[in-house]
C-alpha positions in Angstrom: 15.9 -9.1 -4.6 13.4 -10.4 -1.8 12.0 -13.7 -2.3 10.2 -16.6 -1.0 11.6 -19.9 -1.6 10.0 -23.2 -0.9 12.6 -25.7 0.4 10.5 -28.7 1.5 6.8 -29.4 1.9 6.9 -28.2 5.6 9.7 -25.6 5.4 9.7 -22.2 4.0 12.5 -19.6 3.7 12.4 -15.7 3.0 15.3 -14.0 1.9 15.9 -10.4 1.9 18.9 -8.3 0.6 20.6 -6.1 3.1 23.1 -3.2 2.7 26.8 -3.8 3.1 26.7 -2.3 6.6 24.5 -5.3 8.0 27.0 -7.8 6.3 30.0 -6.5 8.1 28.5 -5.5 11.4 25.4 -7.8 11.7 22.2 -6.7 13.2 21.6 -5.4 16.8 17.9 -6.4 16.8 15.7 -8.5 14.3 12.0 -8.5 15.0 9.5 -10.8 13.0 5.9 -10.3 13.4 3.2 -12.5 11.6 -0.4 -11.1 11.7 -3.3 -11.8 9.4 -1.4 -13.6 6.7 1.4 -11.0 6.7 5.1 -11.3 7.7 6.7 -8.0 9.1 10.5 -7.9 9.4 12.4 -5.0 11.2 16.0 -4.9 11.7 18.3 -2.3 13.4 21.9 -1.8 13.3 23.9 0.7 15.1 27.6 1.5 14.0 29.6 3.1 16.7 32.6 4.9 15.3 35.2 7.1 17.3 33.7 10.3 16.0 30.0 9.2 15.2 27.0 6.6 15.5 25.4 5.5 12.4 22.0 4.2 12.6 20.5 1.8 10.0 16.9 0.4 9.8 15.5 -2.3 7.7 11.7 -2.8 7.1 9.9 -5.2 4.9 6.3 -6.5 4.8 5.3 -9.3 2.7 2.2 -11.5 2.1 2.6 -15.1 2.9 1.2 -17.7 0.6 -2.3 -18.7 1.7 -1.4 -22.2 2.6 1.5 -21.1 5.1 0.7 -21.4 8.8 3.8 -20.5 10.6 4.8 -22.8 13.6 8.5 -21.5 14.4 11.0 -19.3 12.8 14.7 -18.5 12.9 16.8 -15.7 11.7 20.3 -15.4 10.2 22.5 -13.1 8.1 24.6 -14.7 5.6 26.2 -13.5 2.5 24.4 -10.1 2.4 20.9 -11.8 2.9 18.6 -11.8 5.9 17.3 -15.3 5.9 14.2 -16.1 7.8 13.3 -19.9 7.9 10.7 -21.6 9.5 8.2 -24.6 9.5 4.7 -24.3 8.1 1.8 -26.2 8.6 -0.3 -27.2 5.5 -4.1 -27.1 5.8 -5.8 -30.4 5.6 -7.2 -31.3 2.3 -10.8 -31.2 2.2 -13.0 -33.3 0.1 -16.5 -32.2 -0.5 -19.1 -34.5 -1.6 -21.4 -33.2 -4.3 -24.7 -34.6 -5.3 -25.7 -34.1 -9.0 -29.2 -33.5 -9.7 -30.3 -34.5 -13.4 -33.5 -33.3 -14.9 -35.1 -35.2 -17.5 -35.6 -39.2 -18.0 
């Protein structure tokens, strides 16, 4: 199950379930790109056995919550999950002043 977890106000964490091969061998290459409010994760694993080479690839694309502006990221593989954690910057709260016009006496 893929999910976005909110740890603290300025931290966020994405968790993606990986296949057993990634858990045993790790990943050779993990790329994370963020563009236009989307996070795109690509991972590649190459298993080299005496008689064969097996390639695994992993791809996920998820919409980030609107309030998340990513400042930094880190990746880790733990207990079958690819964990991407980072710092988010919350947009400043804006207060709009509204003038109410009343009609009548």
